[in-house]
N, C-alpha and C positions, 0 to 999 in steps of 0.2 A: 317617854310617854306610853300610855297603855294603848292597846289595840283599838279601843272604842274612840279615843281621842284622835288617833291616826286616821281612822276611818272617817270621822267627822271632818277633819281638816282636808282630806283628799277627795272625799266623795266616793270612795271605794269601800265596799262592804267588808265587814270583818271576815266573812266567809271567803271572799276573794283574796284578801290579804293572806289568810292561812293557806289558801290554794297556791298562791305565788311562792310562799315559803316552801311548800311541799315540792314544788318544781325546781326550786333553787334560783328562781328569778329574783326573789327578794331574800336577802340573807336572814337566817334565823336570828332573832334578837336575843339579847341577854334576858335572863329571867330574874324576877325579884325573888326574895326568900320565900315568898308564898306561892311562887310558880307563875305569876303573871308575866306576860311578855312586856319587855321594857324597851321601846324603840328609841333609837337615836334620832335627832332632828333630820339627818340625811335621808331617812326613810320617806319623808314627805317628797323630796326631790326624786327619789328613786321611783316611787309610785306615780308621780307626775310624768316621768319619762315613759314608764310602761304604758300608761293611759294614752299619752300622745303618740307613741309608736303604734299602738293598736289602732288608734284613730286614723293613722296614715295608711293602714292596710296591712301592717306587718303582723305575722302570726306570733304566738307566744314562743314557739321554737326559734323563730328568727330573732326575736327580741333577746332570747337567751344567748344566742351566739354573739350578739352585739355586747351584751353585758359581760360575757366571759372574756371577750377581747379587751374590754375596758378594765376588767379586774386584773388582767395579766399585765396591765401598764402600757399597752399598745394603743395606737390610734385605730379607731373603728370606722373612720370616715369612708375609706374606700369600700370596705365590706358593706356598710350601710347603703352607700350609693348603688352598689351592685344589686342589693336586695330591692331597693326602690325602683331601679330601672327594670328589673324583672317583673315587678308588680305593674309597672306602666305597660309593658308588653302584654301581660295577661289581660289588663283592663281594655287595651286597644282591641285585642282579640274578642273579648266579650262584647264590646260595643259593636264590632263588625257582625258578630252572630246575631245580636239583638236587632240590628238594622235589617239584616236579612229576614229575620222572623217578622219584623214589623211590616216589611214589604209583602210577605205571604199573607199576613193577617189583613192588611189593607185590601189585597186582592180578594180574599174570602168575603170580606164585608161588602165590597162592591158587587161581587158575584151574588151574594145572598140577597141584596136589594133588587136584583133583576130576576130572581127566581120566583116562580109561582108556588106558594106554600101548599096549595091544593094538589099539586102534582107530585108531592113527596109521598111516595107509597112504600118505600123500604121500611119495614118494621124495626130494623136494627140500626139504621144509620141515617144521618141527616144528609140531604142532597147537597148541601153547601160544602161539606167536607168531602163527600164522594166526588163532587165536581172538581175540587182542587186536586185530587189524586189523578184525575184523568187529564188535567191540563198539561 
């Protein structure tokens, strides 16, 4: 099938398909005599895997490592699990930082509600933020 048909079937743009080929994530397809890309049906499944892997948070570099393992004929399950576990640790860390930031913001909002706007005389800074630094 041609690149446009593959794009339509998978919901991936032709530009993205070409990009994946340039990275080696998607193998270069055979070419017709006139030079058009001619994809095998397996390309649909390959693109679906790439899309699903990205949706799970994996980077293109990480997806490439999984694909390379699969292409070598080995099982990629342990490697994939390790990548996913690493992403879980990263997400948990981000959640912790976001919760801390949320707490700071809640304090600032509560502080702002208790301040008298007419007493804000600093020409360069808001007293709400200044007050947070001094807390």
